[in-house]
FIDO-15783 format. One record per residue (C-alpha): x, y, z; residue number from 1. Coordinates in steps of 0.25 Angstrom, whole numbers. Example, Ala and Ser with C-alpha at 12.3 -4.5 7.8 and 13.67 -1.06 7.14 Angstrom:
2
SITE    east   north      up     k
SITE      49     -18      31     1
SITE      55      -4      29     2
//
This chain:
443
SITE    east   north      up     k
SITE     792     743     381     1
SITE     803     744     391     2
SITE     804     734     402     3
SITE     807     739     416     4
SITE     818     734     423     5
SITE     821     734     438     6
SITE     827     726     450     7
SITE     815     717     450     8
SITE     810     708     439     9
SITE     799     698     439    10
SITE     801     684     435    11
SITE     792     685     423    12
SITE     787     697     415    13
SITE     774     704     418    14
SITE     761     697     412    15
SITE     751     706     405    16
SITE     737     701     404    17
SITE     729     706     392    18
SITE     714     706     392    19
SITE     714     696     380    20
SITE     718     685     389    21
SITE     705     685     396    22
SITE     698     684     382    23
SITE     707     672     379    24
SITE     704     665     392    25
SITE     689     667     390    26
SITE     690     661     376    27
SITE     698     649     381    28
SITE     689     647     393    29
SITE     677     647     384    30
SITE     683     637     374    31
SITE     686     628     385    32
SITE     674     629     394    33
SITE     663     630     382    34
SITE     669     621     371    35
SITE     681     612     375    36
SITE     678     607     389    37
SITE     663     604     388    38
SITE     667     596     375    39
SITE     678     588     382    40
SITE     672     587     396    41
SITE     657     587     395    42
SITE     647     588     407    43
SITE     655     598     416    44
SITE     649     610     422    45
SITE     651     624     415    46
SITE     660     629     426    47
SITE     669     618     424    48
SITE     671     621     410    49
SITE     673     635     412    50
SITE     683     632     423    51
SITE     690     623     414    52
SITE     690     633     403    53
SITE     696     644     412    54
SITE     707     635     417    55
SITE     711     631     403    56
SITE     712     646     399    57
SITE     720     649     411    58
SITE     729     637     408    59
SITE     731     642     394    60
SITE     735     656     398    61
SITE     744     650     409    62
SITE     752     642     398    63
SITE     753     654     389    64
SITE     758     662     401    65
SITE     768     652     405    66
SITE     773     651     391    67
SITE     776     666     391    68
SITE     782     665     405    69
SITE     792     654     399    70
SITE     795     663     387    71
SITE     798     675     396    72
SITE     807     666     404    73
SITE     814     662     392    74
SITE     815     676     387    75
SITE     822     680     400    76
SITE     832     669     399    77
SITE     835     675     385    78
SITE     837     689     391    79
SITE     824     694     385    80
SITE     815     703     393    81
SITE     800     699     393    82
SITE     792     712     397    83
SITE     778     705     399    84
SITE     769     693     396    85
SITE     756     697     389    86
SITE     744     687     390    87
SITE     733     691     381    88
SITE     722     685     372    89
SITE     732     677     364    90
SITE     740     671     375    91
SITE     753     677     381    92
SITE     766     683     375    93
SITE     779     689     380    94
SITE     783     704     378    95
SITE     798     705     376    96
SITE     806     717     379    97
SITE     812     723     366    98
SITE     825     717     362    99
SITE     834     729     364   100
SITE     829     732     378   101
SITE     832     718     383   102
SITE     847     723     384   103
SITE     859     719     376   104
SITE     856     727     363   105
SITE     871     728     360   106
SITE     877     741     358   107
SITE     871     754     354   108
SITE     857     754     359   109
SITE     845     755     350   110
SITE     842     770     350   111
SITE     845     781     341   112
SITE     855     790     348   113
SITE     856     791     363   114
SITE     846     783     371   115
SITE     846     788     385   116
SITE     834     781     392   117
SITE     830     774     379   118
SITE     817     781     378   119
SITE     818     792     369   120
SITE     807     793     359   121
SITE     817     792     347   122
SITE     824     779     353   123
SITE     823     767     344   124
SITE     815     756     350   125
SITE     824     745     353   126
SITE     813     735     349   127
SITE     816     740     335   128
SITE     830     735     336   129
SITE     836     721     335   130
SITE     842     715     348   131
SITE     857     714     347   132
SITE     863     701     349   133
SITE     852     692     343   134
SITE     859     689     330   135
SITE     854     692     316   136
SITE     840     697     315   137
SITE     832     701     303   138
SITE     822     712     303   139
SITE     811     702     303   140
SITE     816     695     315   141
SITE     817     709     322   142
SITE     803     712     318   143
SITE     798     698     323   144
SITE     805     700     336   145
SITE     797     713     339   146
SITE     784     707     335   147
SITE     774     710     346   148
SITE     766     697     344   149
SITE     778     688     347   150
SITE     787     689     359   151
SITE     801     688     351   152
SITE     814     694     358   153
SITE     822     696     345   154
SITE     832     685     350   155
SITE     829     672     342   156
SITE     835     663     352   157
SITE     828     669     363   158
SITE     814     669     356   159
SITE     816     654     353   160
SITE     818     652     368   161
SITE     806     660     372   162
SITE     797     653     362   163
SITE     802     639     367   164
SITE     799     642     381   165
SITE     785     646     378   166
SITE     783     634     370   167
SITE     788     624     381   168
SITE     778     630     391   169
SITE     766     629     382   170
SITE     770     615     377   171
SITE     773     610     391   172
SITE     760     616     397   173
SITE     752     610     385   174
SITE     758     596     386   175
SITE     755     596     401   176
SITE     741     600     400   177
SITE     738     591     389   178
SITE     744     579     397   179
SITE     736     584     409   180
SITE     723     585     401   181
SITE     725     571     395   182
SITE     728     564     408   183
SITE     717     571     416   184
SITE     707     562     422   185
SITE     692     562     420   186
SITE     682     568     429   187
SITE     685     582     436   188
SITE     698     584     430   189
SITE     694     580     415   190
SITE     690     595     413   191
SITE     703     600     417   192
SITE     710     590     409   193
SITE     703     594     396   194
SITE     707     609     400   195
SITE     721     605     401   196
SITE     721     597     388   197
SITE     715     609     381   198
SITE     725     619     386   199
SITE     736     610     384   200
SITE     733     607     370   201
SITE     731     622     367   202
SITE     745     624     374   203
SITE     751     614     365   204
SITE     744     619     353   205
SITE     750     633     356   206
SITE     764     627     357   207
SITE     763     620     344   208
SITE     758     632     337   209
SITE     769     641     343   210
SITE     779     630     339   211
SITE     776     632     324   212
SITE     787     641     318   213
SITE     783     655     314   214
SITE     789     669     316   215
SITE     780     671     328   216
SITE     780     658     335   217
SITE     788     651     345   218
SITE     792     640     335   219
SITE     797     651     326   220
SITE     805     657     337   221
SITE     811     644     341   222
SITE     814     641     326   223
SITE     821     654     324   224
SITE     829     652     336   225
SITE     834     639     331   226
SITE     837     644     317   227
SITE     844     656     323   228
SITE     853     647     332   229
SITE     857     638     321   230
SITE     860     649     310   231
SITE     863     661     319   232
SITE     854     669     309   233
SITE     841     675     315   234
SITE     837     679     301   235
SITE     837     664     297   236
SITE     829     661     309   237
SITE     818     671     306   238
SITE     818     666     291   239
SITE     817     651     296   240
SITE     805     655     305   241
SITE     798     662     294   242
SITE     799     650     285   243
SITE     794     641     295   244
SITE     783     650     298   245
SITE     778     649     284   246
SITE     779     634     284   247
SITE     771     634     297   248
SITE     761     644     292   249
SITE     758     636     279   250
SITE     757     623     287   251
SITE     747     628     297   252
SITE     739     634     286   253
SITE     738     620     279   254
SITE     736     612     291   255
SITE     725     622     296   256
SITE     718     621     283   257
SITE     718     606     282   258
SITE     714     605     297   259
SITE     702     614     294   260
SITE     697     604     285   261
SITE     700     592     293   262
SITE     698     596     307   263
SITE     690     609     307   264
SITE     692     624     308   265
SITE     702     623     319   266
SITE     712     621     307   267
SITE     710     636     304   268
SITE     718     639     317   269
SITE     730     632     310   270
SITE     728     640     298   271
SITE     728     653     306   272
SITE     741     649     313   273
SITE     747     646     299   274
SITE     743     659     293   275
SITE     749     667     305   276
SITE     762     659     304   277
SITE     763     661     289   278
SITE     760     676     290   279
SITE     770     678     301   280
SITE     781     670     293   281
SITE     778     677     280   282
SITE     780     690     287   283
SITE     793     686     293   284
SITE     798     682     280   285
SITE     794     695     274   286
SITE     801     702     285   287
SITE     814     694     283   288
SITE     813     697     268   289
SITE     812     712     271   290
SITE     824     711     281   291
SITE     833     704     270   292
SITE     828     715     260   293
SITE     832     726     269   294
SITE     845     720     273   295
SITE     856     731     272   296
SITE     847     742     272   297
SITE     847     753     283   298
SITE     837     763     287   299
SITE     846     774     282   300
SITE     846     768     268   301
SITE     831     770     266   302
SITE     827     781     275   303
SITE     820     794     270   304
SITE     828     806     276   305
SITE     819     813     286   306
SITE     814     827     284   307
SITE     817     838     294   308
SITE     811     836     308   309
SITE     799     844     313   310
SITE     799     852     326   311
SITE     789     846     335   312
SITE     784     861     339   313
SITE     783     865     324   314
SITE     768     867     319   315
SITE     763     857     309   316
SITE     761     868     299   317
SITE     776     872     299   318
SITE     780     858     299   319
SITE     772     855     287   320
SITE     777     867     280   321
SITE     792     867     284   322
SITE     796     852     284   323
SITE     785     842     281   324
SITE     780     846     268   325
SITE     793     851     262   326
SITE     800     839     266   327
SITE     791     829     259   328
SITE     792     819     270   329
SITE     781     813     279   330
SITE     789     810     292   331
SITE     796     820     301   332
SITE     804     820     314   333
SITE     798     829     325   334
SITE     808     835     335   335
SITE     804     842     348   336
SITE     810     855     353   337
SITE     823     849     359   338
SITE     826     841     346   339
SITE     823     827     349   340
SITE     814     819     339   341
SITE     800     817     345   342
SITE     793     810     334   343
SITE     789     811     319   344
SITE     778     818     312   345
SITE     771     813     299   346
SITE     767     822     287   347
SITE     753     816     287   348
SITE     751     820     302   349
SITE     756     834     300   350
SITE     747     836     288   351
SITE     735     830     295   352
SITE     735     841     305   353
SITE     724     851     301   354
SITE     729     863     294   355
SITE     723     872     305   356
SITE     731     866     316   357
SITE     745     865     309   358
SITE     749     879     313   359
SITE     748     875     327   360
SITE     750     860     329   361
SITE     764     856     331   362
SITE     771     844     325   363
SITE     771     837     338   364
SITE     756     835     336   365
SITE     758     825     325   366
SITE     772     819     329   367
SITE     773     804     331   368
SITE     781     801     343   369
SITE     794     794     339   370
SITE     791     781     348   371
SITE     780     778     338   372
SITE     789     779     326   373
SITE     798     768     320   374
SITE     813     773     321   375
SITE     826     768     315   376
SITE     840     772     314   377
SITE     847     774     300   378
SITE     857     763     302   379
SITE     847     752     305   380
SITE     844     741     295   381
SITE     831     744     288   382
SITE     826     730     290   383
SITE     827     731     305   384
SITE     818     744     306   385
SITE     806     741     296   386
SITE     798     734     306   387
SITE     798     747     315   388
SITE     788     754     306   389
SITE     777     744     308   390
SITE     780     745     323   391
SITE     779     760     324   392
SITE     772     765     311   393
SITE     768     779     317   394
SITE     776     786     307   395
SITE     775     777     295   396
SITE     791     777     294   397
SITE     803     773     302   398
SITE     810     786     307   399
SITE     825     785     306   400
SITE     832     792     317   401
SITE     847     795     320   402
SITE     855     803     330   403
SITE     856     818     326   404
SITE     868     827     328   405
SITE     863     831     342   406
SITE     861     816     346   407
SITE     846     818     345   408
SITE     839     808     335   409
SITE     834     813     322   410
SITE     825     808     311   411
SITE     834     805     299   412
SITE     824     798     290   413
SITE     812     788     289   414
SITE     810     774     283   415
SITE     796     771     278   416
SITE     789     759     272   417
SITE     793     765     258   418
SITE     808     765     261   419
SITE     807     751     267   420
SITE     799     746     255   421
SITE     810     752     245   422
SITE     821     745     253   423
SITE     814     732     252   424
SITE     811     734     237   425
SITE     825     737     234   426
SITE     832     726     242   427
SITE     836     718     229   428
SITE     843     731     225   429
SITE     851     732     238   430
SITE     864     739     235   431
SITE     858     746     223   432
SITE     846     753     229   433
SITE     846     768     226   434
SITE     839     775     237   435
SITE     832     788     234   436
SITE     838     801     237   437
SITE     835     804     252   438
SITE     836     790     257   439
SITE     846     787     268   440
SITE     858     782     259   441
SITE     857     794     250   442
SITE     857     804     261   443
//
């Protein structure tokens, strides 16, 4: 998503409210009004309990929103653009602009060939590129930075500062509310004191959980920033966070199981948190292992050469008879009348067209637009492009593009799961691997 720029810019990013927020507010209101407050402050009218529950839910939303506003301010200080703040069923989160669009990509740009306007359908998405000037980054780090569930910028130091800003707000707000609740006098203000105590305790609990080091937590980002600052190696920082996340996960699981027997079912919450932390940490370790295994391998080394392109205006019957079936391939570039690449067509989609329609239907009927397809350049490291296949799986492969003789991009090959798997399996033989005829280095 592009961010609009103009002469006037607001002090904070736009705030988007999702319908799930109202569900969360209703749940918190009911928990407070029907369960917590009547037990802590009995003999009050129902309207008082309802009002207290609504105030508590509003305070909780305000704290989460204030934390994200603080994160957004920290991001701006680090030169990172925050496109919006989203408030939904599970709290609020930032949406950060893609790294290459925040300016300062170094030389060269990120597209294949000329990029006037930057919006050609064949243009490589800058989100798939590692931001320049951020030190060493592994493929796993780049993948984590693009994770939609976590607001990471791709700059380890900036991510640590952003995480720290949010934790300071939740911790400070929680401490103030807990103190206010504990010091609240009896009588009329007793109910409000219990609301403040409950919300403050919840805010402190959120802070403590987010402090635990794991690949997707604020504590993990702060740990990564500290290790990167000391070692200058972001790969080492990512590895340290993954190891810490494994320890955190197992610790929470053990503590949760013990608490389930000693305290009650509330301990299962710690088990769930531990399981999530352990899973994300194991995944990060697997990504780091794959990145190491693919070190030194480029897209051109493993790509399968592309068959001749299909004209967009050609009938599907002719496309099958003249190119698709004789080539023995399953992915084909599609060009329009003027020559530019407009998408790709899959053999299975061509064959799925009813036989009676193939003589009239054109290739464009089954073509997949290029913006839905994962693309790469031949000279890119394989480790940096593997995650694109999961982000844009429409074609089932990564389409490799380069500038043609006329300056118009052309499809020169494909990299699919099979090629990636073979590169991983042969990593111990690096330097002795014999690629099959037709692969990039034998072309």
